[in-house]
C-alpha positions in Angstrom: 29.7 157.8 15.6 26.2 156.2 16.4 25.4 153.3 18.3 23.5 150.9 17.2 19.3 151.5 18.0 20.5 154.8 19.6 17.9 156.4 16.9 15.2 154.2 17.6 15.5 155.0 21.2 15.3 158.7 21.1 12.6 158.0 18.3 10.6 156.7 20.8 11.6 159.0 23.8 10.7 162.1 21.7 7.2 160.2 21.0 8.0 160.2 17.0 6.0 157.9 14.7 2.4 156.5 15.4 1.4 154.0 18.1 2.5 151.0 16.0 5.5 152.7 14.6 6.1 153.2 18.7 5.6 149.9 19.8 7.6 148.0 17.2 10.6 150.3 17.9 10.2 149.9 21.7 10.0 146.4 21.2 13.3 146.7 18.9 15.0 149.2 21.8 14.4 146.4 24.4 15.6 143.3 22.2 18.6 146.1 21.8 19.0 146.6 25.3 18.5 143.0 26.1 21.4 142.4 23.7 23.8 144.4 25.5 22.7 143.3 28.6 23.7 139.9 27.5 27.1 140.5 26.0 28.1 143.1 29.1 26.8 140.0 31.9 28.8 137.3 29.3 32.0 139.1 29.9 31.6 140.1 33.2 30.8 136.6 34.2 34.2 135.8 32.3 36.1 138.3 33.8 35.2 137.4 37.4 35.8 133.9 37.2 39.1 134.8 35.9 40.1 137.0 38.9 38.7 134.6 41.4 41.0 132.0 39.1 43.4 133.9 39.7 43.0 134.9 43.4 42.8 131.2 43.8 46.0 130.4 42.5 47.6 133.2 44.3 46.2 131.7 47.5 47.8 128.0 46.8 51.1 129.6 46.0 51.2 131.4 49.9 50.0 128.0 50.9 52.9 126.2 48.9 55.2 128.6 51.3 54.1 128.5 54.0 54.1 124.3 53.9 57.3 124.0 52.9 58.1 126.2 55.8 56.4 123.5 57.7 57.9 120.7 56.4 61.6 122.4 57.4 60.9 123.1 60.4 59.1 119.8 61.0 62.2 118.1 59.9 64.5 120.3 61.9 62.4 119.3 64.9 63.0 115.5 64.0 66.5 115.9 63.5 66.9 117.9 67.0 64.6 114.9 68.6 66.7 112.3 67.1 70.0 113.7 68.1 68.9 114.4 71.5 67.7 110.8 72.1 71.4 109.4 70.6 73.1 111.7 73.0 70.9 110.4 75.9 71.6 106.9 74.9 75.0 107.0 74.3 75.1 109.2 77.7 73.8 106.3 79.3 76.0 103.6 78.1 78.5 105.7 79.0 77.2 105.9 82.4 77.5 101.6 82.7 80.9 102.0 82.1 80.7 100.9 78.1 83.6 102.4 75.8 81.6 104.7 73.7 83.7 103.1 70.7 82.7 99.7 71.6 81.0 97.2 68.8 78.2 97.8 71.0 78.0 101.4 70.8 78.7 101.8 67.4 76.0 99.7 66.4 73.5 101.6 68.3 74.9 104.9 66.8 74.6 103.4 63.2 71.4 101.9 64.0 70.3 105.6 65.3 71.8 107.4 62.6 69.7 105.0 59.9 66.3 106.0 61.8 67.3 109.4 62.0 67.7 109.6 58.5 64.5 107.6 57.3 62.7 110.0 60.1 63.7 113.0 58.0 63.3 111.3 54.9 59.8 111.0 55.4 59.2 114.3 56.8 60.7 115.8 53.2 58.8 112.8 51.5 55.3 114.4 53.0 56.4 117.7 52.4 57.0 117.1 48.3 54.1 115.3 48.1 52.3 118.5 49.4 54.0 120.6 47.6 52.6 118.0 44.1 49.4 118.4 45.4 49.4 122.1 45.7 51.1 122.7 42.4 48.4 120.4 40.8 45.2 122.4 42.4 47.3 125.9 41.1 47.4 124.6 37.7 43.8 123.7 38.3 42.7 126.9 39.2 44.7 128.9 36.6 43.3 127.2 34.1 40.0 127.3 35.4 40.4 131.4 35.5 41.4 131.1 31.7 38.8 128.7 30.6 36.2 131.0 32.4 37.6 134.1 30.4 37.3 132.7 27.3 34.1 131.1 27.9 32.9 134.9 28.7 34.4 135.7 25.4 32.3 133.1 23.2 28.9 133.6 25.3 29.5 137.2 24.5 30.1 136.9 21.1 27.1 134.0 21.0 24.7 136.6 22.2 26.2 139.1 19.7 25.8 136.5 16.6 22.2 135.8 18.0 20.7 139.1 18.4 23.5 140.9 16.5 21.1 141.5 13.1 18.1 143.1 15.8 20.8 145.5 17.3 23.0 146.1 14.8 21.2 145.7 11.1 23.9 144.3 8.5 26.2 143.0 10.8 25.7 139.3 9.7 25.1 139.9 5.8 
C-alpha cells in the first residue's frame, strides 16, 4: 500500500530529479504534510472537545448527586428544627398549666405543622430547581461534546477536500 505523496517525498530525499523537479516536489510534499496536519489537527481538536464535554457532563452528574444529598440534609435539619420548636412550645404551654388538648394548644400545633410543611417544601423546591438547572447544563455539555466531534470531522473532511487533489491526485475526479 502506498501512502499518497510518499513517492515524491522519497524522490526528493534521495536527491533524484533536477533542481526544478526537486523544488516542485518539495513544495508538493510540504503541501501534503500541511494537509495531513490540518486533517489531524481538526480530528484531534474534535476529539479533545468531545472528551472535555463528556468530562464536564460527568462532573455535573457528580454535582447533581451532591446537591441532592445536601437538599435532603437541609430538609431533615429544617424538620428537626421545627419539631424541636414545636416540642418547646408545647412544654411551655404545659408548664403554664394549659391543657395540651385545649383549642389554643391544638391551633398552635396546627399552625406549627403548616409552617413545618411549608418550610420543608420550600427547601425541596429549591433542591428540585437546582437539579433542573444542573440537568440543563449537563445536556448542554453533552451537546457541545457531540458538536465538537462533528465539527472536527467536518473540518478534517473540508481540509481533505480543499487540498485533496494535491495530496491524492484523482481523489476528486
